[in-house]
FIMARSE-601430 format. One record per residue: residue number from 1; residue in one letter; x, y, z of N, C-alpha, C, O in turn. Coordinates in steps of 0.1 Angstrom, whole numbers, plus 5000, padded with zeros to 4 digits. Atoms other than C-alpha are relative to their C-alpha. Layout:
// FIMARSE-601430
(r NUM, A, (X, Y, Z), (X, Y, Z), (X, Y, Z), (X, Y, Z))
...
// end
This chain:
// FIMARSE-601430
(r 1, X, (5009, 4991, 4995), (3441, 7239, 7316), (4996, 5010, 4990), (5005, 5016, 4983))
(r 2, X, (5009, 4991, 5006), (3416, 7261, 7298), (5005, 5014, 5003), (5004, 5018, 5015))
(r 3, X, (4997, 4989, 4996), (3430, 7295, 7295), (4985, 5011, 4996), (4981, 5020, 5003))
(r 4, X, (5013, 4994, 5010), (3399, 7309, 7272), (4994, 4992, 4993), (5001, 4983, 4988))
(r 5, X, (5006, 5009, 5009), (3375, 7294, 7254), (4987, 5006, 4994), (4981, 5015, 5000))
(r 6, X, (5013, 4994, 5005), (3344, 7303, 7232), (4996, 5000, 4988), (5007, 4997, 4982))
(r 7, X, (5001, 4999, 5013), (3328, 7306, 7198), (5006, 5011, 4991), (5006, 5023, 4995))
(r 8, X, (4998, 4988, 5013), (3341, 7325, 7165), (4996, 4994, 4987), (4988, 4985, 4986))
(r 9, X, (5008, 4999, 5012), (3335, 7324, 7132), (5018, 5005, 4993), (5024, 5016, 4994))
(r 10, X, (4988, 5005, 5004), (3370, 7310, 7115), (5000, 5000, 4979), (4994, 4993, 4971))
(r 11, X, (5001, 5007, 5017), (3379, 7313, 7076), (5002, 4990, 4995), (5014, 4988, 4996))
(r 12, X, (4995, 5013, 5007), (3379, 7282, 7060), (5016, 5000, 4992), (5020, 5009, 4985))
(r 13, X, (4986, 4996, 5008), (3415, 7274, 7046), (4997, 4997, 4987), (5004, 5003, 4979))
(r 14, X, (4996, 5002, 5016), (3407, 7259, 7010), (4988, 5010, 4994), (4991, 5018, 4986))
(r 15, X, (5012, 4995, 5004), (3370, 7273, 7004), (4999, 5013, 5004), (4992, 5020, 4996))
(r 16, X, (4997, 4988, 4995), (3377, 7306, 7023), (4984, 5008, 5006), (4982, 5020, 5008))
(r 17, X, (5013, 4994, 4994), (3339, 7308, 7037), (5002, 5000, 5014), (5012, 4994, 5019))
(r 18, X, (4998, 4999, 4987), (3334, 7316, 7072), (4993, 4987, 5007), (4982, 4984, 5004))
(r 19, X, (5002, 5010, 4996), (3333, 7287, 7093), (4994, 4997, 5020), (5004, 4994, 5027))
(r 20, X, (5002, 4998, 4985), (3316, 7287, 7134), (5007, 4990, 5004), (5005, 4980, 4997))
(r 21, X, (4990, 5007, 4996), (3343, 7270, 7154), (4998, 5002, 5016), (4990, 5011, 5020))
(r 22, X, (5002, 5000, 4989), (3345, 7264, 7189), (5018, 4999, 5007), (5025, 4989, 5009))
(r 23, X, (4985, 4999, 4994), (3381, 7275, 7205), (5007, 4998, 5013), (5003, 5006, 5022))
(r 24, X, (4991, 5001, 4988), (3402, 7265, 7233), (5012, 5004, 5001), (5021, 4999, 4994))
(r 25, X, (4983, 4999, 4999), (3434, 7283, 7244), (5003, 4992, 5011), (4995, 4989, 5020))
(r 26, X, (4996, 5009, 4987), (3454, 7263, 7268), (5015, 5007, 5000), (5019, 5015, 4992))
(r 27, X, (4989, 4995, 4997), (3487, 7273, 7280), (5011, 4993, 4988), (5023, 4996, 4987))
(r 28, X, (4989, 5011, 5009), (3505, 7250, 7256), (4997, 5001, 4982), (5006, 5003, 4973))
(r 29, X, (5006, 5002, 5014), (3482, 7248, 7223), (4984, 5012, 4999), (4977, 5018, 5008))
(r 30, X, (5016, 4997, 5003), (3450, 7263, 7205), (4994, 4991, 4991), (4998, 4988, 4980))
(r 31, X, (5007, 5013, 5006), (3426, 7238, 7198), (4987, 5006, 4995), (4983, 5017, 5000))
(r 32, X, (5011, 4998, 5002), (3394, 7242, 7180), (4992, 4985, 4993), (4998, 4975, 4989))
(r 33, X, (5005, 5010, 5003), (3364, 7222, 7170), (4987, 5004, 4990), (4984, 5016, 4991))
(r 34, X, (5012, 5000, 5007), (3334, 7221, 7147), (4985, 5000, 5008), (4976, 5007, 5005))
(r 35, X, (5012, 5000, 4990), (3308, 7212, 7175), (5004, 4999, 5015), (5014, 4995, 5020))
(r 36, X, (4995, 5005, 4981), (3308, 7210, 7214), (4982, 5001, 5003), (4973, 5009, 5001))
(r 37, X, (5014, 5004, 4997), (3277, 7194, 7226), (5002, 4998, 5018), (5005, 4988, 5023))
(r 38, X, (4997, 5000, 4985), (3279, 7204, 7264), (4990, 4986, 5007), (4993, 4980, 5017))
(r 39, X, (5012, 5010, 4992), (3248, 7179, 7274), (5009, 4987, 4998), (5009, 4981, 5009))
(r 40, X, (4990, 5013, 5002), (3272, 7148, 7262), (5014, 5001, 5000), (5021, 4991, 5001))
(r 41, X, (4987, 4998, 4997), (3305, 7164, 7265), (5009, 4996, 4986), (5022, 4994, 4988))
(r 42, X, (4994, 5008, 5011), (3314, 7152, 7227), (5007, 5015, 4992), (5001, 5026, 4991))
(r 43, X, (4996, 4989, 5006), (3337, 7175, 7208), (5005, 4992, 4985), (5008, 4980, 4984))
(r 44, X, (4996, 5007, 5011), (3347, 7169, 7172), (5011, 5011, 4995), (5009, 5022, 4990))
(r 45, X, (4989, 4990, 5000), (3383, 7183, 7172), (5002, 5001, 4983), (5001, 4992, 4976))
(r 46, X, (4995, 5001, 5015), (3394, 7198, 7136), (5014, 5003, 4999), (5020, 4999, 4989))
(r 47, X, (4986, 4997, 5001), (3429, 7212, 7146), (5006, 5003, 5010), (4999, 5004, 5020))
(r 48, X, (4995, 4995, 4988), (3451, 7221, 7170), (5017, 5004, 4997), (5026, 4997, 4993))
(r 49, X, (4987, 4994, 5002), (3481, 7244, 7170), (5011, 5000, 5013), (5006, 5000, 5024))
(r 50, X, (4993, 4998, 4987), (3510, 7246, 7196), (5003, 5013, 5001), (5007, 5019, 4991))
(r 51, X, (4996, 4983, 4998), (3516, 7284, 7211), (5016, 5003, 4995), (5021, 5013, 4991))
(r 52, X, (4983, 4998, 5004), (3555, 7277, 7204), (4999, 5003, 4985), (5008, 5009, 4980))
(r 53, X, (4999, 4995, 5015), (3547, 7282, 7168), (4991, 5011, 4997), (4986, 5012, 4986))
(r 54, X, (5008, 4984, 5001), (3527, 7317, 7173), (5008, 5009, 4998), (5017, 5011, 5006))
(r 55, X, (4996, 4989, 5006), (3537, 7346, 7153), (4998, 5009, 5007), (5006, 5014, 5015))
(r 56, X, (5005, 4989, 4998), (3517, 7372, 7158), (4985, 5000, 5003), (4979, 4991, 4996))
(r 57, X, (5014, 5000, 5000), (3480, 7380, 7169), (4997, 5017, 4999), (4999, 5026, 5008))
(r 58, X, (5006, 4988, 5002), (3465, 7412, 7151), (4989, 5003, 4997), (4982, 4994, 4993))
(r 59, X, (5014, 4997, 5001), (3434, 7432, 7147), (5000, 5008, 4989), (5006, 5018, 4987))
(r 60, X, (4999, 4996, 5016), (3424, 7435, 7112), (4987, 5008, 4995), (4978, 5000, 4993))
(r 61, X, (5011, 4993, 5004), (3398, 7465, 7101), (4998, 4999, 4984), (5006, 5004, 4976))
(r 62, X, (5003, 5004, 5008), (3379, 7452, 7073), (5008, 4992, 4987), (5009, 4993, 4975))
(r 63, X, (4997, 5014, 5010), (3394, 7422, 7060), (4988, 4995, 4993), (4978, 4992, 4999))
(r 64, X, (5015, 5004, 5009), (3369, 7413, 7033), (4986, 5005, 5002), (4977, 4999, 4997))
(r 65, X, (5011, 4992, 4995), (3343, 7437, 7047), (4996, 4993, 5013), (4985, 4992, 5017))
(r 66, X, (5001, 5005, 4985), (3347, 7422, 7081), (5009, 5004, 5009), (5020, 5000, 5006))
(r 67, X, (4994, 4998, 4990), (3361, 7437, 7112), (5005, 4987, 5006), (4997, 4980, 5012))
(r 68, X, (4997, 5016, 4995), (3384, 7404, 7123), (5014, 5002, 5009), (5019, 5012, 5013))
(r 69, X, (4986, 5003, 4992), (3415, 7394, 7140), (5009, 4987, 4994), (5003, 4976, 4991))
(r 70, X, (4987, 5010, 5008), (3447, 7373, 7125), (5008, 4993, 5013), (5012, 5001, 5022))
(r 71, X, (4990, 5009, 4993), (3466, 7346, 7146), (5008, 4993, 4991), (5005, 4982, 4986))
(r 72, X, (4992, 5006, 5007), (3496, 7339, 7129), (5011, 4987, 5007), (5018, 4987, 5017))
(r 73, X, (4989, 5009, 4993), (3516, 7308, 7135), (5013, 4998, 4986), (5013, 5005, 4976))
(r 74, X, (4984, 5003, 5007), (3552, 7294, 7117), (4990, 4997, 4983), (4992, 5001, 4972))
(r 75, X, (5002, 5005, 5014), (3528, 7274, 7090), (4985, 5005, 4994), (4980, 5001, 4984))
(r 76, X, (5017, 4996, 5001), (3491, 7291, 7089), (5001, 5012, 5007), (5008, 5015, 5016))
(r 77, X, (5009, 4989, 4993), (3471, 7323, 7096), (4988, 4997, 5000), (4983, 4992, 4990))
(r 78, X, (5013, 5000, 4999), (3440, 7321, 7109), (4994, 5011, 5001), (4999, 5020, 5008))
(r 79, X, (5008, 4988, 5002), (3414, 7349, 7101), (4989, 4996, 5010), (4985, 4984, 5009))
(r 80, X, (5013, 5001, 4993), (3383, 7350, 7128), (4995, 5015, 5004), (5001, 5025, 5006))
(r 81, X, (5007, 4990, 4995), (3358, 7372, 7137), (4990, 4996, 5014), (4983, 5005, 5020))
// end
């Protein structure tokens, strides 16, 4: 069941540029896609992280000149605006 969904800009893992991603928060995982085509229901899954790995969610003012938030998991931290 989807708890929350919508578009955000996420900092890239390697190049560190901001990429538009479609997020879905489920009760057991956070998943994100590069595209979502509602007309055809097509999605290109880019990643999924289990909620059980969640460490923290924080608001960050002025991160690289942008107001954003971070979602920290055991193996990775996501920065989003």
